[in-house]
ROSE-4610 file (N, C-alpha, C; in Angstrom, 1 decimal, always signed):
// ROSE-4610
residu = [M/M/M/V/V/V/L/L/L/E/E/E/L/L/L/G/G/G/I/I/I/G/G/G/A/A/A/P/P/P/L/L/L/T/T/T/A/A/A/A/A/A/L/L/L/A/A/A/A/A/A/G/G/G/Y/Y/Y/G/G/G/V/V/V/R/R/R/G/G/G/R/R/R/S/S/S/S/S/S/P/P/P/L/L/L/F/F/F/G/G/G/P/P/P/N/N/N/L/L/L/W/W/W/R/R/R/G/G/G/P/P/P/R/R/R/E/E/E/K/K/K/R/R/R/Q/Q/Q/I/I/I/A/A/A/L/L/L/T/T/T/F/F/F/D/D/D/D/D/D/G/G/G/P/P/P/S/S/S/E/E/E/A/A/A/T/T/T/L/L/L/P/P/P/I/I/I/L/L/L/E/E/E/L/L/L/L/L/L/E/E/E/L/L/L/Y/Y/Y/S/S/S/A/A/A/R/R/R/A/A/A/T/T/T/F/F/F/F/F/F/Q/Q/Q/C/C/C/G/G/G/K/K/K/N/N/N/V/V/V/E/E/E/R/R/R/L/L/L/P/P/P/E/E/E/V/V/V/S/S/S/R/R/R/R/R/R/V/V/V/Q/Q/Q/D/D/D/G/G/G/G/G/G/H/H/H/E/E/E/I/I/I/G/G/G/N/N/N/H/H/H/T/T/T/Y/Y/Y/S/S/S/H/H/H/P/P/P/R/R/R/L/L/L/L/L/L/G/G/G/C/C/C/T/T/T/P/P/P/S/S/S/R/R/R/I/I/I/R/R/R/E/E/E/E/E/E/I/I/I/G/G/G/R/R/R/T/T/T/Q/Q/Q/Q/Q/Q/A/A/A/I/I/I/S/S/S/R/R/R/A/A/A/A/A/A/G/G/G/T/T/T/A/A/A/P/P/P/R/R/R/L/L/L/F/F/F/R/R/R/A/A/A/P/P/P/Y/Y/Y/G/G/G/I/I/I/R/R/R/W/W/W/F/F/F/G/G/G/L/L/L/R/R/R/P/P/P/V/V/V/L/L/L/R/R/R/Q/Q/Q/F/F/F/G/G/G/L/L/L/T/T/T/G/G/G/V/V/V/M/M/M/W/W/W/T/T/T/V/V/V/I/I/I/A/A/A/Y/Y/Y/D/D/D/W/W/W/E/E/E/W/W/W/E/E/E/A/A/A/D/D/D/E/E/E/I/I/I/A/A/A/W/W/W/H/H/H/V/V/V/I/I/I/S/S/S/H/H/H/A/A/A/S/S/S/N/N/N/G/G/G/A/A/A/I/I/I/F/F/F/C/C/C/M/M/M/H/H/H/D/D/D/G/G/G/D/D/D/R/R/R/V/V/V/S/S/S/Q/Q/Q/R/R/R/V/V/V/D/D/D/R/R/R/R/R/R/N/N/N/T/T/T/I/I/I/R/R/R/A/A/A/L/L/L/R/R/R/R/R/R/I/I/I/L/L/L/P/P/P/E/E/E/L/L/L/A/A/A/G/G/G/L/L/L/G/G/G/Y/Y/Y/C/C/C/F/F/F/V/V/V/T/T/T/A/A/A/R/R/R/E/E/E/M/M/M/M/M/M/D/D/D/P/P/P/R/R/R/A/A/A/P/P/P/E/E/E/N/N/N/S/S/S/S/S/S/A/A/A/Q/Q/Q/N/N/N/P/P/P/G/G/G/K/K/K/A/A/A/S/S/S/S/S/S/P/P/P/A/A/A]
num = [1/1/1/2/2/2/3/3/3/4/4/4/5/5/5/6/6/6/7/7/7/8/8/8/9/9/9/10/10/10/11/11/11/12/12/12/13/13/13/14/14/14/15/15/15/16/16/16/17/17/17/18/18/18/19/19/19/20/20/20/21/21/21/22/22/22/23/23/23/24/24/24/25/25/25/26/26/26/27/27/27/28/28/28/29/29/29/30/30/30/31/31/31/32/32/32/33/33/33/34/34/34/35/35/35/36/36/36/37/37/37/38/38/38/39/39/39/40/40/40/41/41/41/42/42/42/43/43/43/44/44/44/45/45/45/46/46/46/47/47/47/48/48/48/49/49/49/50/50/50/51/51/51/52/52/52/53/53/53/54/54/54/55/55/55/56/56/56/57/57/57/58/58/58/59/59/59/60/60/60/61/61/61/62/62/62/63/63/63/64/64/64/65/65/65/66/66/66/67/67/67/68/68/68/69/69/69/70/70/70/71/71/71/72/72/72/73/73/73/74/74/74/75/75/75/76/76/76/77/77/77/78/78/78/79/79/79/80/80/80/81/81/81/82/82/82/83/83/83/84/84/84/85/85/85/86/86/86/87/87/87/88/88/88/89/89/89/90/90/90/91/91/91/92/92/92/93/93/93/94/94/94/95/95/95/96/96/96/97/97/97/98/98/98/99/99/99/100/100/100/101/101/101/102/102/102/103/103/103/104/104/104/105/105/105/106/106/106/107/107/107/108/108/108/109/109/109/110/110/110/111/111/111/112/112/112/113/113/113/114/114/114/115/115/115/116/116/116/117/117/117/118/118/118/119/119/119/120/120/120/121/121/121/122/122/122/123/123/123/124/124/124/125/125/125/126/126/126/127/127/127/128/128/128/129/129/129/130/130/130/131/131/131/132/132/132/133/133/133/134/134/134/135/135/135/136/136/136/137/137/137/138/138/138/139/139/139/140/140/140/141/141/141/142/142/142/143/143/143/144/144/144/145/145/145/146/146/146/147/147/147/148/148/148/149/149/149/150/150/150/151/151/151/152/152/152/153/153/153/154/154/154/155/155/155/156/156/156/157/157/157/158/158/158/159/159/159/160/160/160/161/161/161/162/162/162/163/163/163/164/164/164/165/165/165/166/166/166/167/167/167/168/168/168/169/169/169/170/170/170/171/171/171/172/172/172/173/173/173/174/174/174/175/175/175/176/176/176/177/177/177/178/178/178/179/179/179/180/180/180/181/181/181/182/182/182/183/183/183/184/184/184/185/185/185/186/186/186/187/187/187/188/188/188/189/189/189/190/190/190/191/191/191/192/192/192/193/193/193/194/194/194/195/195/195/196/196/196/197/197/197/198/198/198/199/199/199/200/200/200/201/201/201/202/202/202/203/203/203/204/204/204/205/205/205/206/206/206/207/207/207/208/208/208/209/209/209/210/210/210/211/211/211/212/212/212/213/213/213/214/214/214/215/215/215/216/216/216/217/217/217/218/218/218/219/219/219/220/220/220/221/221/221/222/222/222/223/223/223/224/224/224/225/225/225/226/226/226/227/227/227/228/228/228/229/229/229/230/230/230/231/231/231/232/232/232/233/233/233/234/234/234/235/235/235/236/236/236/237/237/237/238/238/238/239/239/239/240/240/240/241/241/241/242/242/242/243/243/243/244/244/244/245/245/245/246/246/246/247/247/247/248/248/248/249/249/249/250/250/250]
x = [+129.4/+130.5/+130.6/+130.5/+130.6/+129.4/+128.2/+127.0/+127.2/+127.8/+128.0/+128.9/+130.0/+130.9/+130.3/+129.4/+128.8/+127.8/+127.2/+126.3/+127.1/+128.1/+128.9/+129.6/+130.2/+130.9/+130.1/+128.9/+128.1/+127.5/+127.1/+126.6/+127.6/+128.9/+129.9/+130.1/+130.1/+130.2/+129.1/+127.9/+126.7/+126.7/+127.2/+127.3/+128.3/+129.5/+130.5/+130.1/+129.3/+128.8/+127.8/+127.0/+126.0/+126.6/+127.7/+128.4/+129.0/+129.6/+130.2/+129.2/+128.0/+127.0/+126.5/+126.3/+125.7/+126.6/+127.6/+128.5/+129.2/+129.0/+129.6/+131.1/+131.8/+133.2/+133.8/+133.0/+133.5/+134.3/+135.5/+136.2/+136.1/+135.1/+135.0/+134.8/+134.1/+133.8/+134.6/+135.7/+136.5/+136.9/+137.8/+138.2/+137.0/+136.9/+135.7/+136.0/+135.4/+135.5/+134.2/+134.1/+132.9/+133.0/+134.2/+134.4/+135.9/+136.1/+137.5/+138.2/+139.4/+140.2/+139.5/+139.7/+139.0/+139.7/+141.0/+141.7/+141.5/+140.8/+140.5/+139.0/+138.8/+137.4/+136.7/+136.5/+136.0/+134.7/+133.8/+132.6/+132.4/+132.0/+131.7/+130.2/+129.6/+128.2/+128.1/+127.3/+127.1/+125.6/+125.4/+124.0/+123.8/+122.8/+122.6/+121.4/+121.4/+120.3/+120.1/+120.9/+120.8/+121.4/+121.5/+121.0/+119.5/+118.9/+117.4/+117.2/+116.0/+115.7/+116.0/+116.0/+116.3/+117.8/+118.7/+120.1/+120.5/+119.9/+120.3/+120.1/+119.0/+118.9/+119.9/+120.2/+121.2/+122.6/+122.9/+124.2/+124.2/+123.1/+123.1/+123.4/+122.8/+123.1/+124.5/+125.1/+126.4/+127.4/+127.1/+127.9/+127.9/+126.7/+126.5/+127.5/+127.8/+128.6/+130.0/+130.4/+131.7/+131.9/+130.9/+130.9/+131.0/+132.0/+132.1/+131.5/+130.9/+130.2/+130.4/+129.9/+130.1/+128.7/+128.5/+127.2/+127.3/+126.6/+126.7/+125.5/+125.8/+124.8/+124.5/+123.2/+122.7/+122.9/+123.4/+123.6/+122.4/+121.3/+120.0/+119.6/+119.8/+119.5/+120.4/+121.7/+122.7/+122.3/+121.8/+121.5/+120.2/+119.4/+118.2/+118.6/+119.5/+119.9/+121.4/+122.0/+123.5/+124.0/+123.2/+123.7/+123.7/+122.9/+122.9/+124.1/+124.4/+125.6/+126.9/+126.9/+128.0/+128.1/+126.9/+126.9/+127.5/+127.3/+127.9/+129.4/+129.9/+131.3/+131.9/+131.3/+131.8/+131.7/+130.9/+130.8/+131.9/+132.8/+133.9/+133.6/+132.5/+132.1/+132.6/+132.5/+133.0/+131.7/+131.9/+130.8/+131.2/+130.4/+130.6/+129.6/+129.9/+129.0/+128.1/+126.8/+125.7/+124.9/+125.5/+124.9/+124.0/+123.6/+122.8/+121.4/+120.8/+119.3/+118.9/+119.9/+119.7/+119.1/+119.6/+119.1/+119.7/+119.0/+119.7/+120.7/+121.9/+123.0/+122.9/+122.1/+122.0/+121.5/+122.3/+121.9/+122.2/+122.7/+123.0/+124.2/+124.3/+125.4/+126.5/+127.8/+128.9/+128.8/+128.2/+128.0/+127.0/+126.0/+125.0/+125.6/+126.4/+127.1/+128.1/+128.8/+129.7/+129.0/+127.8/+127.1/+126.5/+126.0/+125.4/+126.5/+127.7/+128.7/+129.4/+129.6/+130.3/+129.5/+128.2/+127.3/+127.3/+127.4/+127.3/+128.7/+129.8/+131.1/+131.1/+130.5/+130.4/+129.5/+128.3/+127.4/+127.9/+128.6/+129.1/+130.3/+131.1/+132.3/+131.8/+130.8/+130.3/+129.7/+128.9/+128.2/+129.1/+130.0/+130.8/+132.2/+132.6/+134.0/+135.0/+134.6/+135.6/+134.9/+135.8/+135.3/+135.3/+134.2/+134.2/+135.3/+135.8/+136.7/+136.1/+134.9/+134.2/+132.9/+132.5/+131.3/+130.5/+129.2/+128.3/+127.2/+127.1/+126.1/+124.7/+123.7/+122.3/+121.9/+121.3/+120.8/+122.0/+123.2/+124.4/+124.6/+124.0/+124.1/+125.1/+126.2/+127.2/+127.1/+127.7/+127.5/+128.7/+128.7/+129.8/+130.0/+131.2/+131.4/+131.7/+131.5/+131.7/+133.2/+134.0/+135.4/+136.1/+136.1/+136.8/+136.3/+135.0/+134.5/+135.0/+135.1/+135.6/+137.1/+137.8/+139.2/+139.4/+138.5/+138.5/+138.4/+137.5/+137.2/+137.9/+138.8/+139.6/+138.7/+137.7/+136.8/+137.0/+136.8/+136.8/+135.4/+134.9/+133.6/+133.5/+132.4/+132.1/+130.8/+130.8/+129.5/+129.2/+128.9/+128.6/+128.7/+128.9/+128.9/+127.5/+126.7/+125.3/+124.5/+123.3/+122.3/+121.2/+120.8/+119.9/+118.4/+118.0/+116.6/+115.8/+116.4/+115.7/+114.7/+114.5/+113.4/+112.1/+112.2/+110.9/+110.7/+111.7/+111.6/+111.3/+110.7/+110.5/+111.9/+111.9/+113.1/+113.8/+112.9/+113.5/+114.1/+113.5/+114.1/+115.4/+115.4/+116.6/+117.8/+117.5/+118.5/+119.0/+118.1/+118.5/+119.4/+119.0/+119.7/+121.2/+121.3/+122.6/+123.5/+122.9/+123.7/+124.1/+123.2/+123.5/+124.5/+124.7/+125.6/+126.9/+127.1/+128.3/+129.5/+130.6/+131.8/+132.9/+134.2/+135.3/+135.3/+135.4/+135.5/+134.2/+133.1/+131.8/+131.4/+130.8/+130.3/+128.8/+128.1/+126.6/+126.0/+125.0/+124.4/+123.0/+122.8/+121.6/+121.2/+120.2/+119.7/+119.3/+119.7/+119.2/+118.3/+118.0/+117.1/+116.3/+115.6/+114.8/+114.9/+116.0/+116.3/+116.4/+115.6/+115.6/+114.3/+113.5/+112.2/+112.4/+111.5/+111.5/+110.6/+110.0/+109.2/+109.8/+110.6/+111.4/+111.0/+110.8/+110.4/+111.5/+112.4/+113.5/+113.4/+112.1/+112.0/+112.4/+112.2/+112.7/+114.2/+114.9/+116.3/+116.8/+116.3/+116.7/+116.5/+115.3/+115.0/+115.9/+116.2/+117.2/+118.6/+119.0/+120.3/+120.5/+119.4/+119.4/+119.7/+119.5/+119.9/+121.2/+121.4/+122.6/+123.9/+123.9/+125.2/+125.6/+124.8/+125.3/+125.6/+124.8/+125.1/+126.4/+126.7/+127.9/+129.1/+128.9/+130.0/+130.3/+129.3/+129.5/+130.2/+130.1/+130.8/+132.2/+132.6/+134.0/+134.3/+133.3/+133.5/+133.7/+134.5/+134.6/+134.1/+133.5/+132.9/+133.7/+134.1/+135.0/+134.4/+135.0/+134.5/+135.0/+134.5/+134.9/+136.4/+136.8/+138.2/+139.1/+138.7/+139.5/+139.7/+138.6/+138.7/+139.6/+139.7/+140.6/+142.1/+142.4/+143.7/+144.4/+145.3/+145.9/+146.7/+147.0/+147.8/+146.9/+145.6/+144.7/+144.7/+144.8/+144.7/+143.3/+143.2/+142.0/+141.0/+141.4/+140.5/+140.4/+140.5/+140.7/+139.4/+138.3/+137.1/+137.0/+138.0/+138.0/+136.8/+136.3/+135.1/+135.1/+134.1/+134.0/+132.6/+132.4/+131.1/+130.5/+131.3/+130.7/+130.3/+130.5/+130.3/+128.9/+127.9/+126.5/+125.7/+124.6/+123.7/+122.8/+122.2/+121.4/+120.2/+120.0/+119.0/+117.6/+116.6/+115.3/+114.6]
y = [+129.1/+128.8/+129.9/+131.2/+132.3/+132.3/+131.9/+131.8/+130.7/+129.6/+128.5/+128.9/+129.6/+130.1/+131.1/+131.9/+132.9/+132.3/+131.2/+130.5/+129.6/+129.0/+128.0/+128.6/+129.7/+130.3/+130.6/+131.3/+131.6/+130.3/+129.3/+128.1/+127.4/+127.3/+126.7/+127.4/+128.7/+129.4/+129.2/+129.1/+128.8/+127.4/+126.5/+125.1/+125.0/+125.7/+125.7/+126.3/+127.5/+128.1/+127.3/+126.6/+125.7/+124.6/+124.0/+122.9/+123.5/+124.7/+125.3/+125.5/+125.8/+126.1/+124.8/+123.8/+122.6/+121.3/+121.4/+120.2/+119.8/+118.5/+118.1/+118.2/+118.0/+118.0/+119.3/+120.3/+121.6/+122.4/+122.9/+123.8/+125.2/+125.6/+126.9/+128.0/+127.6/+128.6/+128.4/+127.6/+127.4/+125.9/+125.6/+124.2/+123.4/+122.2/+121.4/+119.9/+119.3/+117.9/+117.2/+116.2/+115.4/+113.9/+113.4/+112.1/+112.0/+110.9/+110.7/+109.6/+109.2/+108.2/+106.9/+106.3/+105.0/+103.8/+104.1/+102.9/+102.7/+103.6/+103.4/+103.0/+102.1/+101.7/+102.6/+103.8/+104.9/+105.4/+105.9/+106.6/+107.8/+108.9/+110.1/+110.3/+110.2/+110.6/+112.1/+112.8/+114.2/+114.5/+115.5/+115.9/+117.4/+117.8/+119.2/+119.8/+121.1/+121.9/+122.0/+121.3/+121.4/+122.6/+122.7/+121.7/+121.8/+120.7/+120.6/+119.6/+119.5/+118.5/+117.1/+116.9/+115.5/+115.2/+116.2/+116.0/+115.0/+115.2/+114.4/+112.9/+112.4/+110.9/+110.5/+111.3/+110.9/+110.8/+111.7/+111.6/+110.3/+110.0/+108.7/+107.5/+107.5/+106.3/+106.3/+107.5/+107.5/+107.1/+107.5/+107.1/+105.5/+105.0/+103.5/+102.7/+103.3/+102.6/+103.3/+104.1/+104.8/+105.5/+106.1/+106.7/+108.2/+108.8/+110.2/+110.7/+111.9/+112.4/+113.9/+114.5/+116.0/+116.6/+117.6/+118.3/+119.7/+120.0/+121.3/+122.1/+123.1/+123.7/+125.1/+125.5/+126.9/+127.8/+129.0/+129.9/+130.2/+130.4/+130.7/+129.5/+128.3/+127.2/+127.0/+127.4/+127.4/+128.4/+129.5/+130.6/+130.1/+129.3/+128.8/+127.6/+126.8/+125.6/+125.5/+126.5/+126.5/+125.3/+124.8/+123.7/+122.4/+122.3/+121.1/+121.2/+122.4/+122.5/+122.1/+122.5/+122.2/+120.6/+120.0/+118.5/+117.8/+118.4/+117.8/+117.9/+119.0/+119.2/+118.3/+118.3/+117.5/+116.0/+115.6/+114.2/+113.7/+114.6/+114.3/+114.4/+115.1/+115.3/+116.6/+116.7/+117.9/+118.8/+120.1/+121.1/+121.9/+122.0/+122.8/+123.9/+124.9/+126.1/+125.8/+126.0/+125.8/+127.1/+128.2/+129.6/+129.9/+131.1/+131.5/+131.2/+131.5/+131.3/+130.4/+129.6/+128.6/+129.1/+130.2/+130.7/+130.0/+130.1/+129.6/+130.7/+130.4/+131.4/+131.9/+131.2/+131.6/+133.1/+134.0/+135.4/+136.2/+135.6/+136.4/+137.3/+138.5/+139.4/+138.9/+139.3/+138.8/+139.3/+140.5/+140.9/+140.1/+139.6/+138.7/+137.4/+136.8/+135.6/+135.7/+136.8/+137.0/+137.1/+137.8/+138.0/+136.6/+135.8/+134.5/+133.6/+133.6/+132.7/+133.3/+134.6/+135.2/+135.1/+135.3/+135.2/+133.8/+132.9/+131.5/+131.1/+131.6/+131.3/+131.8/+133.0/+133.6/+132.8/+132.4/+131.7/+130.3/+129.6/+128.3/+128.5/+129.5/+129.7/+130.0/+130.8/+131.1/+129.8/+129.1/+127.9/+126.7/+126.4/+125.2/+125.4/+126.7/+127.0/+126.8/+126.6/+126.4/+126.9/+127.4/+127.9/+126.8/+126.7/+125.7/+125.9/+124.8/+124.8/+124.3/+123.8/+123.3/+124.0/+124.0/+124.7/+123.9/+123.8/+123.2/+124.2/+124.5/+125.4/+124.8/+125.6/+125.1/+124.6/+123.4/+122.8/+122.5/+122.6/+122.3/+123.4/+124.6/+125.6/+126.6/+126.8/+127.8/+128.9/+130.1/+131.2/+132.1/+133.1/+134.0/+134.8/+135.0/+135.7/+134.8/+133.5/+132.5/+132.3/+132.2/+131.8/+132.7/+134.1/+134.9/+134.9/+134.6/+134.4/+133.2/+132.1/+130.9/+131.1/+131.8/+132.1/+132.9/+133.9/+134.8/+134.1/+133.1/+132.4/+131.1/+130.8/+129.5/+128.3/+128.3/+127.2/+126.5/+125.2/+124.3/+123.8/+123.8/+123.4/+121.9/+121.4/+119.9/+119.7/+118.9/+118.4/+117.0/+116.1/+114.7/+113.8/+112.5/+111.5/+111.0/+110.8/+110.3/+111.2/+111.6/+112.2/+111.2/+111.3/+110.2/+110.4/+111.6/+111.9/+111.7/+111.9/+111.6/+112.6/+113.7/+114.6/+114.2/+113.1/+112.7/+111.2/+110.4/+109.0/+108.4/+107.2/+106.4/+105.8/+105.3/+104.9/+103.7/+102.7/+101.6/+102.0/+103.0/+103.4/+104.2/+105.0/+105.7/+104.8/+103.8/+102.8/+102.0/+101.5/+100.8/+101.6/+102.9/+103.7/+104.0/+104.2/+104.5/+103.2/+102.1/+100.9/+100.4/+100.5/+100.0/+100.9/+102.1/+103.0/+103.2/+102.4/+102.5/+102.1/+102.9/+102.6/+103.3/+102.9/+103.5/+105.0/+105.8/+107.3/+108.0/+107.3/+107.9/+108.9/+110.0/+111.1/+111.1/+110.8/+110.8/+112.0/+112.6/+113.8/+113.4/+113.6/+113.4/+114.6/+114.6/+115.8/+115.5/+116.5/+116.4/+117.6/+118.5/+119.6/+119.8/+120.9/+121.2/+122.6/+123.0/+124.4/+125.1/+126.2/+126.9/+126.8/+125.7/+125.5/+125.0/+125.4/+124.9/+123.7/+123.3/+122.1/+121.0/+120.1/+119.2/+117.8/+117.0/+115.6/+114.8/+114.2/+113.4/+111.9/+111.5/+110.1/+109.1/+109.4/+108.4/+108.4/+109.5/+109.5/+108.7/+108.9/+108.1/+106.6/+106.2/+104.8/+104.2/+105.0/+104.5/+104.3/+105.2/+105.1/+103.8/+103.4/+102.2/+101.0/+101.0/+99.9/+100.2/+101.5/+101.9/+101.6/+102.1/+102.0/+100.6/+99.7/+98.3/+97.6/+97.8/+97.1/+97.5/+98.8/+99.3/+99.0/+99.0/+98.6/+97.1/+96.3/+94.9/+94.6/+95.5/+95.4/+95.9/+96.3/+96.8/+98.2/+99.0/+100.5/+101.1/+102.1/+103.0/+104.3/+105.0/+106.3/+107.4/+108.3/+109.4/+110.7/+111.8/+113.1/+113.5/+114.5/+114.9/+115.4/+116.1/+116.5/+115.4/+114.3/+113.2/+112.5/+112.5/+111.9/+112.6/+113.9/+114.8/+114.6/+114.0/+114.0/+112.6/+112.6/+111.4/+110.7/+111.4/+110.8/+110.0/+110.2/+109.6/+108.1/+107.3/+105.9/+105.4/+104.3/+103.8/+103.5/+103.1/+102.8/+104.0/+105.2/+106.4/+106.6/+106.0/+106.2/+105.1/+104.3/+103.2/+102.4/+102.1/+101.4/+100.0/+99.6/+98.2/+97.7/+97.0/+96.5/+95.7/+95.1/+94.2/+94.9/+96.2/+97.0/+96.9/+96.9/+96.9/+96.2/+95.6/+95.0/+96.1/+95.8/+96.7/+97.2/+98.5/+98.9/+98.7/+98.5/+98.2/+99.5]
z = [+47.6/+48.6/+49.6/+49.2/+50.1/+51.1/+50.5/+51.4/+52.4/+52.0/+52.9/+54.1/+53.7/+54.7/+55.6/+55.1/+55.9/+56.9/+56.5/+57.5/+58.4/+57.9/+58.6/+59.9/+59.7/+60.9/+62.1/+61.8/+63.0/+63.6/+62.7/+63.2/+64.1/+63.6/+64.4/+65.7/+65.7/+67.0/+67.9/+67.4/+68.2/+68.8/+68.0/+68.5/+69.6/+69.4/+70.4/+71.7/+71.6/+72.8/+73.5/+72.7/+73.3/+74.1/+73.5/+74.2/+75.5/+75.4/+76.6/+77.7/+77.4/+78.4/+79.1/+78.3/+78.9/+78.8/+78.0/+77.8/+79.1/+79.5/+80.8/+80.9/+79.8/+79.8/+79.3/+79.0/+78.5/+79.5/+79.2/+80.1/+79.7/+78.8/+78.3/+79.3/+80.4/+81.4/+82.7/+82.6/+83.7/+83.9/+84.8/+85.0/+85.4/+84.9/+85.1/+85.2/+86.2/+86.4/+86.1/+85.4/+85.2/+85.4/+85.5/+86.0/+86.4/+87.2/+87.7/+87.0/+87.5/+86.8/+86.7/+85.5/+85.2/+85.8/+86.3/+86.8/+88.3/+89.0/+90.4/+90.6/+91.4/+91.7/+92.7/+92.3/+93.1/+92.5/+93.3/+92.9/+93.8/+93.2/+93.9/+93.9/+95.0/+95.2/+95.5/+94.8/+95.0/+95.2/+96.1/+96.4/+96.3/+95.5/+95.2/+96.0/+96.1/+96.6/+98.1/+98.9/+100.3/+100.9/+102.2/+103.1/+103.3/+103.7/+104.0/+105.2/+105.6/+106.6/+106.1/+104.8/+104.3/+104.3/+104.6/+104.6/+105.7/+106.9/+108.1/+107.9/+107.4/+107.1/+106.1/+105.1/+104.1/+104.8/+105.7/+106.4/+107.2/+107.8/+108.6/+107.7/+106.5/+105.6/+105.2/+104.8/+104.4/+105.5/+106.8/+107.9/+108.1/+107.9/+108.0/+107.1/+106.0/+105.0/+104.9/+105.9/+105.8/+104.5/+104.0/+102.6/+102.8/+102.1/+102.0/+100.7/+100.7/+99.6/+99.5/+98.4/+98.2/+98.1/+98.9/+99.0/+98.4/+97.3/+96.7/+97.3/+98.1/+98.9/+98.4/+98.5/+98.2/+99.4/+99.2/+100.3/+101.1/+100.4/+101.1/+102.0/+101.6/+102.4/+103.6/+103.4/+104.4/+105.5/+105.1/+106.1/+106.9/+106.3/+107.0/+108.0/+107.6/+108.3/+108.5/+109.2/+109.3/+110.0/+111.0/+111.8/+111.0/+109.9/+109.1/+108.2/+107.7/+106.9/+107.7/+108.9/+109.8/+110.0/+110.1/+110.3/+109.1/+107.9/+106.7/+106.8/+107.1/+107.3/+108.4/+109.5/+110.6/+110.3/+109.3/+109.0/+108.0/+107.7/+106.8/+105.3/+105.0/+103.6/+103.0/+101.7/+101.1/+100.8/+101.0/+100.7/+99.5/+98.5/+97.3/+97.2/+96.4/+96.2/+95.1/+95.3/+94.3/+94.1/+94.3/+94.2/+95.4/+95.5/+96.7/+96.5/+95.3/+95.2/+94.1/+93.5/+92.5/+91.2/+90.7/+89.4/+88.2/+87.1/+85.9/+85.5/+85.3/+85.0/+83.6/+82.8/+81.4/+81.3/+80.7/+80.6/+81.8/+82.9/+84.1/+83.8/+84.3/+84.2/+85.1/+84.7/+85.6/+87.0/+87.3/+88.6/+89.4/+88.7/+89.3/+89.7/+88.8/+89.0/+90.2/+90.2/+91.3/+92.7/+92.7/+93.9/+94.4/+93.4/+93.8/+94.4/+93.8/+94.3/+95.5/+95.5/+96.7/+98.0/+97.9/+99.1/+99.6/+98.7/+99.2/+99.8/+99.3/+99.9/+101.3/+101.5/+102.9/+103.8/+103.3/+104.1/+104.6/+103.6/+104.0/+104.9/+104.7/+105.6/+107.0/+107.2/+108.5/+109.2/+108.4/+109.0/+109.2/+108.3/+108.3/+108.7/+108.7/+109.1/+108.1/+106.8/+105.7/+104.4/+103.6/+102.3/+101.2/+100.4/+99.4/+98.4/+97.8/+96.7/+95.4/+95.5/+94.3/+94.0/+92.8/+92.4/+91.4/+91.5/+90.5/+90.2/+88.9/+88.4/+88.5/+88.9/+88.9/+87.5/+87.5/+86.2/+85.3/+85.8/+84.9/+83.9/+84.0/+83.0/+83.4/+82.6/+82.9/+81.9/+82.2/+81.3/+81.3/+80.4/+80.2/+81.5/+81.9/+83.2/+84.3/+84.2/+85.2/+85.5/+84.4/+84.6/+85.5/+85.3/+86.3/+87.7/+87.9/+89.3/+89.9/+89.2/+89.7/+90.1/+89.2/+89.5/+90.8/+90.9/+92.1/+93.4/+93.4/+94.6/+94.7/+93.8/+93.8/+93.7/+92.8/+92.7/+91.4/+91.5/+90.3/+90.1/+88.8/+88.4/+88.4/+88.9/+88.9/+88.2/+87.2/+86.6/+87.1/+86.2/+86.6/+85.4/+85.8/+84.7/+84.5/+85.6/+85.5/+86.4/+86.0/+86.9/+87.2/+88.5/+89.0/+88.8/+88.4/+88.2/+89.4/+90.6/+91.8/+92.2/+91.4/+91.7/+91.0/+90.1/+89.4/+89.4/+89.6/+89.5/+90.9/+90.9/+92.1/+92.5/+93.8/+94.4/+93.6/+93.2/+92.5/+91.2/+90.5/+89.2/+89.4/+90.5/+90.8/+91.1/+92.0/+92.4/+91.2/+90.3/+89.2/+88.2/+88.0/+87.1/+87.6/+88.9/+89.4/+89.4/+89.9/+90.0/+88.6/+87.6/+86.3/+85.5/+86.0/+85.3/+86.1/+87.1/+87.9/+87.1/+87.3/+86.6/+87.4/+87.2/+87.8/+87.5/+88.6/+88.3/+88.1/+88.2/+87.9/+89.0/+88.6/+89.5/+89.3/+90.4/+90.3/+91.0/+90.3/+90.8/+91.3/+92.7/+93.3/+94.1/+94.9/+95.5/+97.0/+97.9/+99.3/+99.6/+98.5/+98.7/+97.4/+97.3/+96.1/+95.9/+95.1/+94.9/+96.2/+96.4/+97.7/+98.4/+98.1/+98.7/+100.2/+101.0/+102.4/+102.6/+101.5/+101.6/+100.7/+101.3/+100.6/+100.9/+99.8/+99.9/+99.2/+99.9/+99.3/+99.7/+100.0/+100.4/+99.4/+98.1/+97.1/+97.0/+97.2/+97.2/+98.3/+99.5/+100.7/+100.5/+100.0/+99.8/+98.8/+97.7/+96.7/+97.3/+98.1/+98.7/+99.6/+100.2/+101.0/+100.2/+98.9/+98.0/+97.3/+96.9/+96.2/+97.0/+98.2/+99.0/+99.2/+99.7/+99.9/+98.6/+97.6/+96.3/+95.7/+95.7/+95.1/+95.9/+97.3/+98.2/+97.9/+97.8/+97.5/+96.2/+95.3/+94.0/+94.1/+95.3/+95.5/+95.3/+95.1/+94.9/+96.3/+96.4/+97.5/+97.2/+98.2/+97.9/+98.4/+97.5/+97.8/+97.5/+98.0/+97.6/+96.2/+95.7/+94.3/+94.3/+95.4/+95.4/+95.6/+96.4/+96.5/+95.2/+94.4/+93.1/+92.1/+92.4/+91.5/+91.9/+93.1/+93.6/+93.1/+92.2/+91.7/+92.8/+93.9/+95.0/+96.0/+95.9/+96.9/+96.7/+97.7/+97.6/+97.2/+96.6/+96.0/+97.2/+98.3/+99.4/+100.4/+99.9/+100.8/+101.7/+101.3/+102.2/+103.3/+103.3/+104.3/+104.3/+103.0/+102.8/+103.4/+104.1/+104.6/+104.3/+103.2/+102.8/+103.9/+104.8/+105.8/+107.1/+107.1/+108.3/+108.8/+107.9/+108.3/+107.3/+107.8/+106.8/+106.2/+105.1/+104.4/+105.3/+105.6/+106.5/+105.9/+106.7/+106.3/+105.7]
């Protein structure tokens, strides 16, 4: 019995820490959102790793369907393409912090975490004119030392309900996966960049969106930012979604 207790306590602690690091709903490393209210027919589309040259055609598609989204941007990419970051802000979308260089936070020191997040807050503030209020950890991996940094910068963590695998799947697979997993309050994780690479190919993401947006709009979903989804006072049709605004683009 003593042996069992001796093994059980460390095992329980390890499992709890592991869930805190990768668990979508874990608040261990700070306030965290992974889905919105189930009573509202809302969906939050989120895009990681931008801005990149692929961001602009994504913005055009979102505008076509009066859809607002959340873009978690890397500071290094913002410094390379500040005008694209500004276009995201001017389009009525939310910009979140996705660290400066897209590291795995696992094992990072608190000072490294603070530097990654702080530099990105500054880069986005300079480019877009506003400081992010949301944060998404690269690869969804959080680590010790993150909570006080999020508190320092007034950030809330955002994970996801469903990830689209748009970095490896073909467009039809991505679209089917997103549409088939749609539900009230779902937060989808997609990508408009590729970490901090300057060579970005998001053709499959863009092709998938051409099907996702009209189909989900036709099912009565409106597209909101993650912060709008967090606000219980926000009306269900806050994105002013109009499924009949445009036909599906070719």
